[in-house]
PDBQT receptor file of N, H, CA, C and O in Angstrom, charges set to zero:
ATOM      1  N   UNK A   1      91.909  54.881  85.906  1.00  0.00    +0.000 N 
ATOM      2  CA  UNK A   1      91.449  53.743  85.140  1.00  0.00    +0.000 C 
ATOM      3  C   UNK A   1      92.268  52.516  85.541  1.00  0.00    +0.000 C 
ATOM      4  O   UNK A   1      93.498  52.552  85.582  1.00  0.00    +0.000 OA
ATOM      5  N   UNK A   2      91.558  51.440  85.831  1.00  0.00    +0.000 N 
ATOM      6  H   UNK A   2      90.559  51.410  85.798  1.00  0.00    +0.000 HD
ATOM      7  CA  UNK A   2      92.218  50.189  86.189  1.00  0.00    +0.000 C 
ATOM      8  C   UNK A   2      92.211  49.186  85.039  1.00  0.00    +0.000 C 
ATOM      9  O   UNK A   2      93.141  48.393  84.895  1.00  0.00    +0.000 OA
ATOM     10  N   UNK A   3      91.152  49.224  84.218  1.00  0.00    +0.000 N 
ATOM     11  H   UNK A   3      90.396  49.868  84.336  1.00  0.00    +0.000 HD
ATOM     12  CA  UNK A   3      90.975  48.212  83.184  1.00  0.00    +0.000 C 
ATOM     13  C   UNK A   3      90.650  48.854  81.841  1.00  0.00    +0.000 C 
ATOM     14  O   UNK A   3      89.888  49.817  81.769  1.00  0.00    +0.000 OA
ATOM     15  N   UNK A   4      91.239  48.307  80.779  1.00  0.00    +0.000 N 
ATOM     16  H   UNK A   4      91.858  47.524  80.838  1.00  0.00    +0.000 HD
ATOM     17  CA  UNK A   4      90.886  48.667  79.415  1.00  0.00    +0.000 C 
ATOM     18  C   UNK A   4      90.184  47.436  78.832  1.00  0.00    +0.000 C 
ATOM     19  O   UNK A   4      90.818  46.409  78.588  1.00  0.00    +0.000 OA
ATOM     20  N   UNK A   5      88.889  47.547  78.616  1.00  0.00    +0.000 N 
ATOM     21  H   UNK A   5      88.374  48.381  78.814  1.00  0.00    +0.000 HD
ATOM     22  CA  UNK A   5      88.093  46.399  78.194  1.00  0.00    +0.000 C 
ATOM     23  C   UNK A   5      88.297  46.113  76.712  1.00  0.00    +0.000 C 
ATOM     24  O   UNK A   5      88.276  47.026  75.886  1.00  0.00    +0.000 OA
ATOM     25  N   UNK A   6      88.496  44.840  76.380  1.00  0.00    +0.000 N 
ATOM     26  H   UNK A   6      88.514  44.098  77.051  1.00  0.00    +0.000 HD
ATOM     27  CA  UNK A   6      88.625  44.474  74.973  1.00  0.00    +0.000 C 
ATOM     28  C   UNK A   6      87.261  44.060  74.423  1.00  0.00    +0.000 C 
ATOM     29  O   UNK A   6      86.272  44.009  75.154  1.00  0.00    +0.000 OA
ATOM     30  N   UNK A   7      87.226  43.770  73.142  1.00  0.00    +0.000 N 
ATOM     31  H   UNK A   7      88.030  43.811  72.549  1.00  0.00    +0.000 HD
ATOM     32  CA  UNK A   7      85.964  43.464  72.468  1.00  0.00    +0.000 C 
ATOM     33  C   UNK A   7      85.277  42.248  73.073  1.00  0.00    +0.000 C 
ATOM     34  O   UNK A   7      84.063  42.268  73.281  1.00  0.00    +0.000 OA
ATOM     35  N   UNK A   8      86.023  41.202  73.355  1.00  0.00    +0.000 N 
ATOM     36  H   UNK A   8      87.008  41.186  73.186  1.00  0.00    +0.000 HD
ATOM     37  CA  UNK A   8      85.415  39.991  73.912  1.00  0.00    +0.000 C 
ATOM     38  C   UNK A   8      84.757  40.260  75.258  1.00  0.00    +0.000 C 
ATOM     39  O   UNK A   8      83.646  39.792  75.506  1.00  0.00    +0.000 OA
ATOM     40  N   UNK A   9      85.419  40.997  76.118  1.00  0.00    +0.000 N 
ATOM     41  H   UNK A   9      86.322  41.377  75.917  1.00  0.00    +0.000 HD
ATOM     42  CA  UNK A   9      84.844  41.304  77.429  1.00  0.00    +0.000 C 
ATOM     43  C   UNK A   9      83.584  42.145  77.263  1.00  0.00    +0.000 C 
ATOM     44  O   UNK A   9      82.599  41.921  77.966  1.00  0.00    +0.000 OA
ATOM     45  N   UNK A  10      83.598  43.102  76.349  1.00  0.00    +0.000 N 
ATOM     46  H   UNK A  10      84.398  43.284  75.778  1.00  0.00    +0.000 HD
ATOM     47  CA  UNK A  10      82.401  43.921  76.100  1.00  0.00    +0.000 C 
ATOM     48  C   UNK A  10      81.236  43.050  75.635  1.00  0.00    +0.000 C 
ATOM     49  O   UNK A  10      80.100  43.254  76.063  1.00  0.00    +0.000 OA
ATOM     50  N   UNK A  11      81.508  42.088  74.769  1.00  0.00    +0.000 N 
ATOM     51  H   UNK A  11      82.431  41.922  74.421  1.00  0.00    +0.000 HD
ATOM     52  CA  UNK A  11      80.454  41.185  74.297  1.00  0.00    +0.000 C 
ATOM     53  C   UNK A  11      79.932  40.334  75.449  1.00  0.00    +0.000 C 
ATOM     54  O   UNK A  11      78.724  40.117  75.550  1.00  0.00    +0.000 OA
ATOM     55  N   UNK A  12      80.814  39.850  76.316  1.00  0.00    +0.000 N 
ATOM     56  H   UNK A  12      81.795  40.026  76.234  1.00  0.00    +0.000 HD
ATOM     57  CA  UNK A  12      80.370  39.098  77.493  1.00  0.00    +0.000 C 
ATOM     58  C   UNK A  12      79.446  39.953  78.353  1.00  0.00    +0.000 C 
ATOM     59  O   UNK A  12      78.426  39.466  78.839  1.00  0.00    +0.000 OA
ATOM     60  N   UNK A  13      79.790  41.200  78.539  1.00  0.00    +0.000 N 
ATOM     61  H   UNK A  13      80.618  41.596  78.144  1.00  0.00    +0.000 HD
ATOM     62  CA  UNK A  13      78.980  42.105  79.362  1.00  0.00    +0.000 C 
ATOM     63  C   UNK A  13      77.625  42.342  78.701  1.00  0.00    +0.000 C 
ATOM     64  O   UNK A  13      76.597  42.315  79.377  1.00  0.00    +0.000 OA
ATOM     65  N   UNK A  14      77.610  42.573  77.399  1.00  0.00    +0.000 N 
ATOM     66  H   UNK A  14      78.445  42.595  76.849  1.00  0.00    +0.000 HD
ATOM     67  CA  UNK A  14      76.351  42.792  76.673  1.00  0.00    +0.000 C 
ATOM     68  C   UNK A  14      75.446  41.571  76.782  1.00  0.00    +0.000 C 
ATOM     69  O   UNK A  14      74.242  41.701  76.999  1.00  0.00    +0.000 OA
ATOM     70  N   UNK A  15      76.035  40.379  76.629  1.00  0.00    +0.000 N 
ATOM     71  H   UNK A  15      77.013  40.274  76.452  1.00  0.00    +0.000 HD
ATOM     72  CA  UNK A  15      75.256  39.135  76.673  1.00  0.00    +0.000 C 
ATOM     73  C   UNK A  15      74.999  38.642  78.097  1.00  0.00    +0.000 C 
ATOM     74  O   UNK A  15      74.219  37.714  78.312  1.00  0.00    +0.000 OA
ATOM     75  N   UNK A  16      75.665  39.273  79.065  1.00  0.00    +0.000 N 
ATOM     76  H   UNK A  16      76.299  40.026  78.891  1.00  0.00    +0.000 HD
ATOM     77  CA  UNK A  16      75.558  38.894  80.485  1.00  0.00    +0.000 C 
ATOM     78  C   UNK A  16      75.981  37.441  80.732  1.00  0.00    +0.000 C 
ATOM     79  O   UNK A  16      75.432  36.761  81.600  1.00  0.00    +0.000 OA
ATOM     80  N   UNK A  17      76.952  36.986  79.963  1.00  0.00    +0.000 N 
ATOM     81  H   UNK A  17      77.397  37.538  79.258  1.00  0.00    +0.000 HD
ATOM     82  CA  UNK A  17      77.483  35.638  80.100  1.00  0.00    +0.000 C 
ATOM     83  C   UNK A  17      78.986  35.688  79.890  1.00  0.00    +0.000 C 
ATOM     84  O   UNK A  17      79.423  36.396  78.983  1.00  0.00    +0.000 OA
ATOM     85  N   UNK A  18      79.765  35.024  80.620  1.00  0.00    +0.000 N 
ATOM     86  H   UNK A  18      79.409  34.449  81.357  1.00  0.00    +0.000 HD
ATOM     87  CA  UNK A  18      79.454  34.252  81.817  1.00  0.00    +0.000 C 
ATOM     88  C   UNK A  18      79.132  35.152  83.008  1.00  0.00    +0.000 C 
ATOM     89  O   UNK A  18      79.546  36.310  83.046  1.00  0.00    +0.000 OA
ATOM     90  N   UNK A  19      78.403  34.624  83.967  1.00  0.00    +0.000 N 
ATOM     91  H   UNK A  19      78.066  33.683  83.936  1.00  0.00    +0.000 HD
ATOM     92  CA  UNK A  19      77.971  35.422  85.116  1.00  0.00    +0.000 C 
ATOM     93  C   UNK A  19      79.124  36.035  85.912  1.00  0.00    +0.000 C 
ATOM     94  O   UNK A  19      78.961  37.095  86.515  1.00  0.00    +0.000 OA
ATOM     95  N   UNK A  20      80.273  35.387  85.918  1.00  0.00    +0.000 N 
ATOM     96  H   UNK A  20      80.406  34.525  85.428  1.00  0.00    +0.000 HD
ATOM     97  CA  UNK A  20      81.417  35.915  86.668  1.00  0.00    +0.000 C 
ATOM     98  C   UNK A  20      81.891  37.249  86.094  1.00  0.00    +0.000 C 
ATOM     99  O   UNK A  20      82.272  38.154  86.836  1.00  0.00    +0.000 OA
ATOM    100  N   UNK A  21      81.865  37.360  84.775  1.00  0.00    +0.000 N 
ATOM    101  H   UNK A  21      81.556  36.624  84.172  1.00  0.00    +0.000 HD
ATOM    102  CA  UNK A  21      82.279  38.613  84.133  1.00  0.00    +0.000 C 
ATOM    103  C   UNK A  21      81.278  39.715  84.460  1.00  0.00    +0.000 C 
ATOM    104  O   UNK A  21      81.668  40.839  84.778  1.00  0.00    +0.000 OA
ATOM    105  N   UNK A  22      79.993  39.394  84.381  1.00  0.00    +0.000 N 
ATOM    106  H   UNK A  22      79.677  38.481  84.123  1.00  0.00    +0.000 HD
ATOM    107  CA  UNK A  22      78.950  40.371  84.703  1.00  0.00    +0.000 C 
ATOM    108  C   UNK A  22      79.080  40.845  86.145  1.00  0.00    +0.000 C 
ATOM    109  O   UNK A  22      78.990  42.042  86.414  1.00  0.00    +0.000 OA
ATOM    110  N   UNK A  23      79.290  39.925  87.062  1.00  0.00    +0.000 N 
ATOM    111  H   UNK A  23      79.364  38.952  86.844  1.00  0.00    +0.000 HD
ATOM    112  CA  UNK A  23      79.426  40.291  88.478  1.00  0.00    +0.000 C 
ATOM    113  C   UNK A  23      80.640  41.188  88.699  1.00  0.00    +0.000 C 
ATOM    114  O   UNK A  23      80.566  42.174  89.433  1.00  0.00    +0.000 OA
ATOM    115  N   UNK A  24      81.735  40.849  88.074  1.00  0.00    +0.000 N 
ATOM    116  H   UNK A  24      81.795  40.049  87.478  1.00  0.00    +0.000 HD
ATOM    117  CA  UNK A  24      82.946  41.674  88.222  1.00  0.00    +0.000 C 
ATOM    118  C   UNK A  24      82.723  43.073  87.660  1.00  0.00    +0.000 C 
ATOM    119  O   UNK A  24      83.118  44.063  88.275  1.00  0.00    +0.000 OA
ATOM    120  N   UNK A  25      82.090  43.155  86.492  1.00  0.00    +0.000 N 
ATOM    121  H   UNK A  25      81.768  42.351  85.992  1.00  0.00    +0.000 HD
ATOM    122  CA  UNK A  25      81.813  44.452  85.871  1.00  0.00    +0.000 C 
ATOM    123  C   UNK A  25      80.913  45.306  86.767  1.00  0.00    +0.000 C 
ATOM    124  O   UNK A  25      81.144  46.506  86.920  1.00  0.00    +0.000 OA
ATOM    125  N   UNK A  26      79.900  44.693  87.351  1.00  0.00    +0.000 N 
ATOM    126  H   UNK A  26      79.712  43.719  87.226  1.00  0.00    +0.000 HD
ATOM    127  CA  UNK A  26      78.981  45.431  88.224  1.00  0.00    +0.000 C 
ATOM    128  C   UNK A  26      79.669  45.950  89.485  1.00  0.00    +0.000 C 
ATOM    129  O   UNK A  26      79.192  46.903  90.102  1.00  0.00    +0.000 OA
ATOM    130  N   UNK A  27      80.771  45.340  89.866  1.00  0.00    +0.000 N 
ATOM    131  H   UNK A  27      81.158  44.566  89.365  1.00  0.00    +0.000 HD
ATOM    132  CA  UNK A  27      81.479  45.772  91.075  1.00  0.00    +0.000 C 
ATOM    133  C   UNK A  27      82.395  46.975  90.819  1.00  0.00    +0.000 C 
ATOM    134  O   UNK A  27      82.935  47.554  91.761  1.00  0.00    +0.000 OA
ATOM    135  N   UNK A  28      82.569  47.346  89.553  1.00  0.00    +0.000 N 
ATOM    136  H   UNK A  28      82.130  46.875  88.788  1.00  0.00    +0.000 HD
ATOM    137  CA  UNK A  28      83.473  48.440  89.199  1.00  0.00    +0.000 C 
ATOM    138  C   UNK A  28      82.765  49.791  89.237  1.00  0.00    +0.000 C 
ATOM    139  O   UNK A  28      81.554  49.887  89.034  1.00  0.00    +0.000 OA
ATOM    140  N   UNK A  29      83.540  50.811  89.499  1.00  0.00    +0.000 N 
ATOM    141  H   UNK A  29      84.523  50.733  89.664  1.00  0.00    +0.000 HD
ATOM    142  CA  UNK A  29      83.055  52.187  89.400  1.00  0.00    +0.000 C 
ATOM    143  C   UNK A  29      83.280  52.677  87.969  1.00  0.00    +0.000 C 
ATOM    144  O   UNK A  29      84.151  52.149  87.278  1.00  0.00    +0.000 OA
ATOM    145  N   UNK A  30      82.520  53.671  87.508  1.00  0.00    +0.000 N 
ATOM    146  H   UNK A  30      81.813  54.099  88.070  1.00  0.00    +0.000 HD
ATOM    147  CA  UNK A  30      82.690  54.153  86.131  1.00  0.00    +0.000 C 
ATOM    148  C   UNK A  30      84.117  54.586  85.784  1.00  0.00    +0.000 C 
ATOM    149  O   UNK A  30      84.536  54.441  84.636  1.00  0.00    +0.000 OA
ATOM    150  N   UNK A  31      84.856  55.103  86.734  1.00  0.00    +0.000 N 
ATOM    151  H   UNK A  31      84.516  55.220  87.667  1.00  0.00    +0.000 HD
ATOM    152  CA  UNK A  31      86.237  55.531  86.464  1.00  0.00    +0.000 C 
ATOM    153  C   UNK A  31      87.243  54.388  86.498  1.00  0.00    +0.000 C 
ATOM    154  O   UNK A  31      88.433  54.604  86.268  1.00  0.00    +0.000 OA
ATOM    155  N   UNK A  32      86.779  53.177  86.781  1.00  0.00    +0.000 N 
ATOM    156  H   UNK A  32      85.813  53.001  86.968  1.00  0.00    +0.000 HD
ATOM    157  CA  UNK A  32      87.674  52.025  86.876  1.00  0.00    +0.000 C 
ATOM    158  C   UNK A  32      87.987  51.385  85.522  1.00  0.00    +0.000 C 
ATOM    159  O   UNK A  32      88.914  50.579  85.430  1.00  0.00    +0.000 OA
ATOM    160  N   UNK A  33      87.241  51.723  84.476  1.00  0.00    +0.000 N 
ATOM    161  H   UNK A  33      86.488  52.377  84.551  1.00  0.00    +0.000 HD
ATOM    162  CA  UNK A  33      87.441  51.053  83.195  1.00  0.00    +0.000 C 
ATOM    163  C   UNK A  33      87.259  52.026  82.035  1.00  0.00    +0.000 C 
ATOM    164  O   UNK A  33      86.701  53.113  82.183  1.00  0.00    +0.000 OA
ATOM    165  N   UNK A  34      87.752  51.594  80.877  1.00  0.00    +0.000 N 
ATOM    166  H   UNK A  34      88.206  50.711  80.757  1.00  0.00    +0.000 HD
ATOM    167  CA  UNK A  34      87.599  52.364  79.645  1.00  0.00    +0.000 C 
ATOM    168  C   UNK A  34      87.518  51.382  78.482  1.00  0.00    +0.000 C 
ATOM    169  O   UNK A  34      87.848  50.203  78.612  1.00  0.00    +0.000 OA
ATOM    170  N   UNK A  35      87.069  51.903  77.341  1.00  0.00    +0.000 N 
ATOM    171  H   UNK A  35      86.801  52.861  77.235  1.00  0.00    +0.000 HD
ATOM    172  CA  UNK A  35      86.990  51.123  76.112  1.00  0.00    +0.000 C 
ATOM    173  C   UNK A  35      87.723  51.918  75.034  1.00  0.00    +0.000 C 
ATOM    174  O   UNK A  35      87.466  53.108  74.856  1.00  0.00    +0.000 OA
ATOM    175  N   UNK A  36      88.625  51.269  74.325  1.00  0.00    +0.000 N 
ATOM    176  H   UNK A  36      88.834  50.301  74.470  1.00  0.00    +0.000 HD
ATOM    177  CA  UNK A  36      89.383  51.972  73.282  1.00  0.00    +0.000 C 
ATOM    178  C   UNK A  36      88.502  52.232  72.062  1.00  0.00    +0.000 C 
ATOM    179  O   UNK A  36      87.483  51.572  71.862  1.00  0.00    +0.000 OA
ATOM    180  N   UNK A  37      88.907  53.186  71.268  1.00  0.00    +0.000 N 
ATOM    181  H   UNK A  37      89.736  53.723  71.430  1.00  0.00    +0.000 HD
ATOM    182  CA  UNK A  37      88.183  53.502  70.037  1.00  0.00    +0.000 C 
ATOM    183  C   UNK A  37      88.226  52.315  69.072  1.00  0.00    +0.000 C 
ATOM    184  O   UNK A  37      87.305  52.139  68.274  1.00  0.00    +0.000 OA
ATOM    185  N   UNK A  38      89.262  51.515  69.133  1.00  0.00    +0.000 N 
ATOM    186  H   UNK A  38      90.011  51.658  69.781  1.00  0.00    +0.000 HD
ATOM    187  CA  UNK A  38      89.352  50.318  68.289  1.00  0.00    +0.000 C 
ATOM    188  C   UNK A  38      88.286  49.312  68.694  1.00  0.00    +0.000 C 
ATOM    189  O   UNK A  38      87.638  48.716  67.834  1.00  0.00    +0.000 OA
ATOM    190  N   UNK A  39      88.098  49.119  69.993  1.00  0.00    +0.000 N 
ATOM    191  H   UNK A  39      88.625  49.603  70.691  1.00  0.00    +0.000 HD
ATOM    192  CA  UNK A  39      87.059  48.215  70.482  1.00  0.00    +0.000 C 
ATOM    193  C   UNK A  39      85.684  48.717  70.075  1.00  0.00    +0.000 C 
ATOM    194  O   UNK A  39      84.839  47.927  69.654  1.00  0.00    +0.000 OA
ATOM    195  N   UNK A  40      85.447  50.010  70.194  1.00  0.00    +0.000 N 
ATOM    196  H   UNK A  40      86.133  50.652  70.537  1.00  0.00    +0.000 HD
ATOM    197  CA  UNK A  40      84.161  50.588  69.775  1.00  0.00    +0.000 C 
ATOM    198  C   UNK A  40      83.924  50.300  68.292  1.00  0.00    +0.000 C 
ATOM    199  O   UNK A  40      82.821  49.911  67.907  1.00  0.00    +0.000 OA
ATOM    200  N   UNK A  41      84.942  50.484  67.463  1.00  0.00    +0.000 N 
ATOM    201  H   UNK A  41      85.838  50.799  67.775  1.00  0.00    +0.000 HD
ATOM    202  CA  UNK A  41      84.812  50.223  66.025  1.00  0.00    +0.000 C 
ATOM    203  C   UNK A  41      84.518  48.749  65.755  1.00  0.00    +0.000 C 
ATOM    204  O   UNK A  41      83.697  48.430  64.896  1.00  0.00    +0.000 OA
ATOM    205  N   UNK A  42      85.174  47.857  66.474  1.00  0.00    +0.000 N 
ATOM    206  H   UNK A  42      85.842  48.116  67.173  1.00  0.00    +0.000 HD
ATOM    207  CA  UNK A  42      84.925  46.424  66.295  1.00  0.00    +0.000 C 
ATOM    208  C   UNK A  42      83.502  46.063  66.696  1.00  0.00    +0.000 C 
ATOM    209  O   UNK A  42      82.858  45.258  66.022  1.00  0.00    +0.000 OA
ATOM    210  N   UNK A  43      83.006  46.640  67.774  1.00  0.00    +0.000 N 
ATOM    211  H   UNK A  43      83.530  47.293  68.321  1.00  0.00    +0.000 HD
ATOM    212  CA  UNK A  43      81.634  46.379  68.209  1.00  0.00    +0.000 C 
ATOM    213  C   UNK A  43      80.630  46.916  67.190  1.00  0.00    +0.000 C 
ATOM    214  O   UNK A  43      79.641  46.251  66.884  1.00  0.00    +0.000 OA
ATOM    215  N   UNK A  44      80.880  48.106  66.669  1.00  0.00    +0.000 N 
ATOM    216  H   UNK A  44      81.684  48.646  66.918  1.00  0.00    +0.000 HD
ATOM    217  CA  UNK A  44      80.007  48.688  65.637  1.00  0.00    +0.000 C 
ATOM    218  C   UNK A  44      80.004  47.808  64.384  1.00  0.00    +0.000 C 
ATOM    219  O   UNK A  44      78.946  47.533  63.819  1.00  0.00    +0.000 OA
ATOM    220  N   UNK A  45      81.172  47.376  63.959  1.00  0.00    +0.000 N 
ATOM    221  H   UNK A  45      82.031  47.599  64.418  1.00  0.00    +0.000 HD
ATOM    222  CA  UNK A  45      81.276  46.514  62.783  1.00  0.00    +0.000 C 
ATOM    223  C   UNK A  45      80.466  45.234  62.987  1.00  0.00    +0.000 C 
ATOM    224  O   UNK A  45      79.709  44.823  62.108  1.00  0.00    +0.000 OA
ATOM    225  N   UNK A  46      80.629  44.618  64.133  1.00  0.00    +0.000 N 
ATOM    226  H   UNK A  46      81.244  44.951  64.847  1.00  0.00    +0.000 HD
ATOM    227  CA  UNK A  46      79.891  43.392  64.430  1.00  0.00    +0.000 C 
ATOM    228  C   UNK A  46      78.390  43.612  64.469  1.00  0.00    +0.000 C 
ATOM    229  O   UNK A  46      77.626  42.753  64.030  1.00  0.00    +0.000 OA
ATOM    230  N   UNK A  47      77.961  44.752  64.988  1.00  0.00    +0.000 N 
ATOM    231  H   UNK A  47      78.582  45.450  65.344  1.00  0.00    +0.000 HD
ATOM    232  CA  UNK A  47      76.530  45.060  65.062  1.00  0.00    +0.000 C 
ATOM    233  C   UNK A  47      75.932  45.187  63.665  1.00  0.00    +0.000 C 
ATOM    234  O   UNK A  47      74.827  44.703  63.419  1.00  0.00    +0.000 OA
ATOM    235  N   UNK A  48      76.645  45.826  62.758  1.00  0.00    +0.000 N 
ATOM    236  H   UNK A  48      77.542  46.219  62.958  1.00  0.00    +0.000 HD
ATOM    237  CA  UNK A  48      76.141  46.017  61.396  1.00  0.00    +0.000 C 
ATOM    238  C   UNK A  48      76.241  44.760  60.544  1.00  0.00    +0.000 C 
ATOM    239  O   UNK A  48      75.498  44.601  59.576  1.00  0.00    +0.000 OA
ATOM    240  N   UNK A  49      77.148  43.878  60.898  1.00  0.00    +0.000 N 
ATOM    241  H   UNK A  49      77.752  44.007  61.685  1.00  0.00    +0.000 HD
ATOM    242  CA  UNK A  49      77.373  42.657  60.133  1.00  0.00    +0.000 C 
ATOM    243  C   UNK A  49      76.275  41.616  60.375  1.00  0.00    +0.000 C 
ATOM    244  O   UNK A  49      76.026  40.768  59.518  1.00  0.00    +0.000 OA
ATOM    245  N   UNK A  50      75.630  41.676  61.519  1.00  0.00    +0.000 N 
ATOM    246  H   UNK A  50      75.833  42.364  62.216  1.00  0.00    +0.000 HD
ATOM    247  CA  UNK A  50      74.655  40.660  61.906  1.00  0.00    +0.000 C 
ATOM    248  C   UNK A  50      73.310  40.796  61.211  1.00  0.00    +0.000 C 
ATOM    249  O   UNK A  50      73.079  41.734  60.447  1.00  0.00    +0.000 OA
ATOM    250  N   UNK A  51      72.440  39.855  61.486  1.00  0.00    +0.000 N 
ATOM    251  H   UNK A  51      72.628  39.094  62.107  1.00  0.00    +0.000 HD
ATOM    252  CA  UNK A  51      71.103  39.814  60.900  1.00  0.00    +0.000 C 
ATOM    253  C   UNK A  51      70.155  40.837  61.534  1.00  0.00    +0.000 C 
ATOM    254  O   UNK A  51      69.272  41.365  60.859  1.00  0.00    +0.000 OA
ATOM    255  N   UNK A  52      70.335  41.114  62.814  1.00  0.00    +0.000 N 
ATOM    256  H   UNK A  52      71.052  40.685  63.363  1.00  0.00    +0.000 HD
ATOM    257  CA  UNK A  52      69.428  41.998  63.557  1.00  0.00    +0.000 C 
ATOM    258  C   UNK A  52      70.145  43.303  63.894  1.00  0.00    +0.000 C 
ATOM    259  O   UNK A  52      70.491  43.552  65.049  1.00  0.00    +0.000 OA
ATOM    260  N   UNK A  53      70.361  44.119  62.892  1.00  0.00    +0.000 N 
ATOM    261  H   UNK A  53      70.080  43.917  61.954  1.00  0.00    +0.000 HD
ATOM    262  CA  UNK A  53      71.169  45.331  63.044  1.00  0.00    +0.000 C 
ATOM    263  C   UNK A  53      70.592  46.260  64.108  1.00  0.00    +0.000 C 
ATOM    264  O   UNK A  53      71.334  46.745  64.962  1.00  0.00    +0.000 OA
ATOM    265  N   UNK A  54      69.292  46.517  64.073  1.00  0.00    +0.000 N 
ATOM    266  H   UNK A  54      68.690  46.123  63.379  1.00  0.00    +0.000 HD
ATOM    267  CA  UNK A  54      68.677  47.445  65.038  1.00  0.00    +0.000 C 
ATOM    268  C   UNK A  54      68.843  46.935  66.471  1.00  0.00    +0.000 C 
ATOM    269  O   UNK A  54      69.177  47.702  67.374  1.00  0.00    +0.000 OA
ATOM    270  N   UNK A  55      68.611  45.655  66.670  1.00  0.00    +0.000 N 
ATOM    271  H   UNK A  55      68.340  45.032  65.937  1.00  0.00    +0.000 HD
ATOM    272  CA  UNK A  55      68.753  45.063  68.012  1.00  0.00    +0.000 C 
ATOM    273  C   UNK A  55      70.212  45.120  68.469  1.00  0.00    +0.000 C 
ATOM    274  O   UNK A  55      70.491  45.451  69.621  1.00  0.00    +0.000 OA
ATOM    275  N   UNK A  56      71.124  44.803  67.582  1.00  0.00    +0.000 N 
ATOM    276  H   UNK A  56      70.898  44.534  66.645  1.00  0.00    +0.000 HD
ATOM    277  CA  UNK A  56      72.548  44.826  67.919  1.00  0.00    +0.000 C 
ATOM    278  C   UNK A  56      73.016  46.235  68.264  1.00  0.00    +0.000 C 
ATOM    279  O   UNK A  56      73.760  46.428  69.226  1.00  0.00    +0.000 OA
ATOM    280  N   UNK A  57      72.582  47.215  67.482  1.00  0.00    +0.000 N 
ATOM    281  H   UNK A  57      71.978  47.058  66.701  1.00  0.00    +0.000 HD
ATOM    282  CA  UNK A  57      72.964  48.611  67.749  1.00  0.00    +0.000 C 
ATOM    283  C   UNK A  57      72.399  49.078  69.081  1.00  0.00    +0.000 C 
ATOM    284  O   UNK A  57      73.075  49.780  69.833  1.00  0.00    +0.000 OA
ATOM    285  N   UNK A  58      71.166  48.694  69.376  1.00  0.00    +0.000 N 
ATOM    286  H   UNK A  58      70.617  48.124  68.765  1.00  0.00    +0.000 HD
ATOM    287  CA  UNK A  58      70.544  49.083  70.646  1.00  0.00    +0.000 C 
ATOM    288  C   UNK A  58      71.318  48.505  71.824  1.00  0.00    +0.000 C 
ATOM    289  O   UNK A  58      71.434  49.151  72.865  1.00  0.00    +0.000 OA
ATOM    290  N   UNK A  59      71.842  47.307  71.668  1.00  0.00    +0.000 N 
ATOM    291  H   UNK A  59      71.747  46.783  70.822  1.00  0.00    +0.000 HD
ATOM    292  CA  UNK A  59      72.611  46.679  72.748  1.00  0.00    +0.000 C 
ATOM    293  C   UNK A  59      73.894  47.447  73.039  1.00  0.00    +0.000 C 
ATOM    294  O   UNK A  59      74.394  47.414  74.164  1.00  0.00    +0.000 OA
ATOM    295  N   UNK A  60      74.423  48.128  72.048  1.00  0.00    +0.000 N 
ATOM    296  H   UNK A  60      74.016  48.155  71.135  1.00  0.00    +0.000 HD
ATOM    297  CA  UNK A  60      75.658  48.893  72.240  1.00  0.00    +0.000 C 
ATOM    298  C   UNK A  60      75.421  50.197  72.985  1.00  0.00    +0.000 C 
ATOM    299  O   UNK A  60      76.334  50.729  73.616  1.00  0.00    +0.000 OA
ATOM    300  N   UNK A  61      74.213  50.710  72.915  1.00  0.00    +0.000 N 
ATOM    301  H   UNK A  61      73.471  50.278  72.402  1.00  0.00    +0.000 HD
ATOM    302  CA  UNK A  61      73.925  51.972  73.589  1.00  0.00    +0.000 C 
ATOM    303  C   UNK A  61      73.736  51.689  75.035  1.00  0.00    +0.000 C 
ATOM    304  O   UNK A  61      73.481  52.607  75.815  1.00  0.00    +0.000 OA
TER     305      UNK A  61
């Protein structure tokens, strides 16, 4: 593992903005990065907090 992605980077990847982050993420191999359980919990919390819960949850999958 080279990178531990934080919540902000995960949100950038989900939204595909900024393009530089998306391009960098696409250049990585699956074993190059990980997401902590804390980041997963923060993303889940944010998905449920929003107006479009189903859409937000689908984006996390």
